[in-house]
Each structure stands twice: as C-alpha cells, then as structure tokens.
GUMARSE-892923 format. One line per 10 residues: number of its first residue (from 1); their letters; for each residue x, y, z of N, C-alpha, C. Coordinates in steps of 0.05 Angstrom, whole numbers, plus 5000, padded with zeros to 4 digits. Atoms other than C-alpha are relative to their C-alpha. Layout:
% GUMARSE-892923
NUM> A> X Y Z X Y Z X Y Z; ...
% end
This chain:
% GUMARSE-892923
1> MSLDNFEPAT> 5003 5003 4971 6446 7266 5102 5016 5023 5011; 4989 4973 4985 6456 7327 5146 5023 4997 5009; 4974 4994 4980 6521 7356 5176 4988 4993 5022; 4999 5004 4967 6485 7364 5249 4996 4974 5006; 5016 5018 4997 6454 7298 5246 5037 4969 4994; 4981 5015 5005 6527 7261 5227 5016 4985 5016; 4992 5021 4977 6553 7207 5263 5023 4980 4980; 4984 5011 5007 6627 7174 5246 4995 4981 4995; 4995 5040 4995 6639 7103 5217 5021 4997 5018; 4992 5022 4987 6666 7052 5251 5029 5006 4980
11> VKPEISYDEL> 4970 4996 5017 6748 7058 5230 5007 4971 4994; 4998 5018 5001 6764 7005 5195 5022 4971 5013; 4988 5019 4991 6810 6946 5206 5041 5006 4993; 4971 4999 4998 6887 6952 5221 5015 4993 4974; 4986 5013 5012 6933 6953 5167 5029 5014 4992; 4969 4996 4996 7013 6956 5156 5001 5031 4981; 4986 4982 5030 7051 7015 5119 5009 4989 4983; 4987 5017 5025 7074 6970 5074 4976 4996 4992; 5017 5008 5015 7003 6959 5052 4996 5029 4992; 5010 4976 5012 6985 7033 5053 5026 5016 4974
21> DKIDVRVGTI> 4974 4985 5016 7056 7050 5019 4994 4997 4970; 5009 5009 5024 7027 7011 4959 4979 5015 4984; 5021 4986 5009 6968 7063 4948 5018 5033 4993; 4993 4979 5004 7003 7117 4907 4977 5022 4994; 5022 4973 5005 6955 7189 4907 5027 5018 4998; 4991 4978 5011 6980 7241 4876 4987 5032 4991; 5024 4970 5017 6957 7314 4854 5008 5000 4978; 5002 4993 5034 6935 7334 4786 4980 5022 4998; 5014 4976 5012 6906 7388 4759 4978 4985 4979; 5026 5003 5025 6832 7380 4721 5003 5014 4985
31> VSVDDVEGAD> 4995 4978 5033 6844 7408 4641 4974 5000 5007; 5023 4992 5013 6782 7390 4627 4977 4978 5016; 5019 5017 4983 6713 7350 4652 4977 5007 4969; 5008 5007 5023 6678 7330 4595 4978 4971 5008; 5034 5022 4992 6599 7284 4592 5020 4980 4987; 4996 5020 5000 6607 7214 4579 4971 4991 4982; 5023 4999 5012 6555 7191 4531 4998 4975 5011; 5024 5021 4993 6498 7149 4555 5008 5001 5036; 4997 5003 4974 6522 7161 4631 4982 5020 5014; 5018 4986 4977 6476 7187 4688 5015 5014 5017
41> KLVKLTVDFG> 4986 4991 4980 6529 7198 4736 5037 5012 4994; 4965 5001 4999 6604 7192 4702 5006 5024 4981; 4989 4979 5020 6642 7250 4668 5027 4989 5001; 4979 5012 4997 6705 7239 4645 5029 5028 5011; 4985 4977 4991 6764 7288 4669 5027 4991 4984; 4975 5006 5007 6831 7298 4638 5022 5018 5018; 4985 5002 4973 6884 7299 4696 5028 5007 4991; 4973 4998 5007 6954 7334 4680 5014 4995 5034; 4988 5017 4990 6995 7297 4724 5042 5005 5006; 4979 4996 5010 7060 7342 4702 5017 4990 4990
51> NHRRTILAAI> 4980 5011 5020 7099 7295 4663 4979 4982 4982; 5020 5018 5013 7037 7260 4636 4967 5011 5002; 5021 4998 4992 6967 7269 4634 4979 4970 4994; 5016 5028 4994 6907 7211 4647 4968 5014 5002; 5032 5005 5002 6833 7197 4633 4997 4995 5021; 5006 5009 4976 6805 7193 4700 4952 4999 4996; 5031 5009 4997 6725 7165 4702 4995 5014 5034; 5011 4985 4974 6688 7204 4760 4964 5002 5005; 5012 4996 4998 6623 7198 4783 4980 5023 5017; 5018 4975 4995 6596 7266 4794 4993 5020 4993
61> KQERANPREI> 5008 4988 5008 6558 7285 4751 4970 5017 5014; 5017 4991 4989 6501 7292 4790 5007 5009 5036; 4986 4983 4985 6540 7324 4853 5001 5035 5002; 4992 4973 5005 6550 7388 4823 4979 5012 4973; 5024 4992 5024 6497 7438 4779 5023 5004 4974; 4992 4991 5012 6559 7453 4740 5018 4984 4998; 4966 5015 4991 6621 7403 4741 5016 5004 4978; 4975 4995 5007 6658 7435 4694 5015 5021 5018; 4991 4981 4988 6664 7488 4752 5034 4994 5015; 4980 5011 4982 6720 7443 4774 5032 4998 4986
71> EGQQALFVVN> 4985 5000 5020 6762 7455 4716 5021 5021 5014; 4975 4975 4992 6835 7485 4732 5006 4986 5032; 5009 5012 4967 6823 7456 4805 5023 4983 5002; 4984 5023 4990 6882 7414 4835 4994 4985 5020; 5017 5021 4978 6857 7350 4873 5019 4984 4994; 4988 5033 5001 6881 7281 4893 4989 4981 4994; 5003 5018 5008 6886 7225 4857 5003 4972 5000; 4982 5029 4998 6898 7143 4859 5009 4985 4976; 4984 5005 5028 6942 7136 4800 5004 4978 4999; 4988 5019 5005 6960 7071 4811 4983 4968 4995
81> LKPRRMLGQL> 5020 5021 5008 6894 7025 4800 5008 4985 4984; 5006 5008 5026 6885 6979 4745 4979 5012 4983; 5021 4987 5020 6856 7015 4687 4975 4984 5001; 5030 5015 4990 6783 6998 4684 4980 5016 4976; 5017 4983 5023 6735 7008 4625 4967 4999 5015; 5023 4998 4994 6671 7041 4634 4975 5004 4978; 5019 4991 5016 6619 7055 4589 5012 5010 4975; 4991 4992 5025 6663 7050 4531 5033 5014 5005; 4986 4978 4988 6713 7094 4569 5022 4984 5013; 4972 5014 4985 6787 7075 4592 4995 5018 5029
91> SEGMLFDIGY> 4988 4992 4963 6798 7098 4678 5029 5001 5006; 4966 5012 4993 6871 7101 4690 5005 5022 5023; 4997 4998 4975 6858 7120 4760 4966 5012 5015; 5022 4999 4996 6812 7143 4811 4997 5039 5020; 5014 4977 4984 6778 7217 4841 5000 4999 5025; 5005 4997 4973 6795 7223 4913 4996 5017 5001; 5013 4975 4984 6744 7259 4948 4992 4996 5028; 5008 4994 4976 6711 7275 5017 4976 4994 4997; 5027 5007 4997 6643 7251 5043 4979 4977 4982; 5009 5021 5019 6625 7196 4985 4988 4985 5015
101> ADGLMPRLAV> 5001 5031 4983 6628 7133 5030 4980 5013 5027; 5010 4993 4966 6590 7173 5092 4970 5007 4996; 5024 4997 5013 6529 7192 5039 4989 5031 5004; 5006 4969 5006 6551 7265 5038 5006 5012 4983; 4995 4986 5024 6554 7315 4983 5030 4993 4998; 4970 4997 5003 6630 7296 4960 5010 5020 4996; 4980 4974 5006 6684 7350 4961 5027 4982 4994; 4972 5008 5011 6747 7346 4923 5017 5006 5030; 4978 5003 4988 6803 7330 4970 5028 5023 4985; 4974 4981 5016 6861 7392 4946 5025 5008 5014
111> PETVVPDGTR> 4972 4989 4988 6930 7417 4971 4990 5023 5022; 5004 4975 4983 6923 7471 5023 5011 5020 4976; 4995 4986 5016 6961 7508 4971 5013 4985 4974; 4997 5017 5018 6979 7506 4899 5036 4983 4999; 4960 5029 5000 7044 7441 4893 5000 5002 4967; 4996 5020 5025 7072 7413 4829 4978 4977 4995; 5018 5023 5010 7022 7365 4789 5021 4973 4999; 4989 5022 4998 7050 7302 4804 5012 4998 5020; 4989 4999 4967 7069 7314 4884 4987 4979 5008; 5006 5025 4992 7058 7244 4915 4981 5016 5035
121> AG> 5010 5008 4963 7011 7241 4988 5014 4989 5014; 4999 5022 4981 7031 7215 5044 5026 5012 5014
% end
C-alpha cells in the first residue's frame, strides 16, 4: 500500500480503562535476531527486559533486507500474552509494531529516547 493512498481504518469498538490496563506493554532491547529453522517469515528475538530476557518470535523476516539490523534497538513488546509455540519454538510475547494491520511495511514502535529496559508503556 502506498503512503499517498493511505486511508485510516475505522476505530475499533470502545473498551474500558480496566480492559486496557490488562495489556502489559514494555520496552526491551533486542539483543539478538536469529533464524527459525523452516520459517519463511519468523525470526527469533532475544529481548532484554532489565530483570530478565525472553524469546519472542516475530514475523519480520520478509520486511527487511537484513532483520539483524534491529539488534541493539529498543522497541515495545506485549509481555503478558500466553506463551505460544510456533515451529517448535516458544514465543513469550509479541513485538508491538506499527503498520502491519494496515498493510504498510511495519516499523518498530520505539521510545523517543533510551529508557531503562522493562519500562512500562501507558
């Protein structure tokens, strides 16, 4: 989809602040990006959240010429999703990116400046 032709989607149904408060979005530093055997889209991110590290699978392999270019960058992640097994790997969260749902080339959602890993969004 071209940026010139972009039309924002309809706003989703209203939710309460209590529902929103259930989603735990945190900043983490992407320590490494590794291939997932047999995956066309998935890569395995090792992410540092300050007091622990997690493995998070993300379908970004085809979005970038070199997915490893995001190593060392901070980004936003949903960390309280139920762990999910994909292609034999366990994913312990979700990369929070911008654009995918609208058919745009996704971009990382990042803090304006460096903040401590594990910092909560909201």
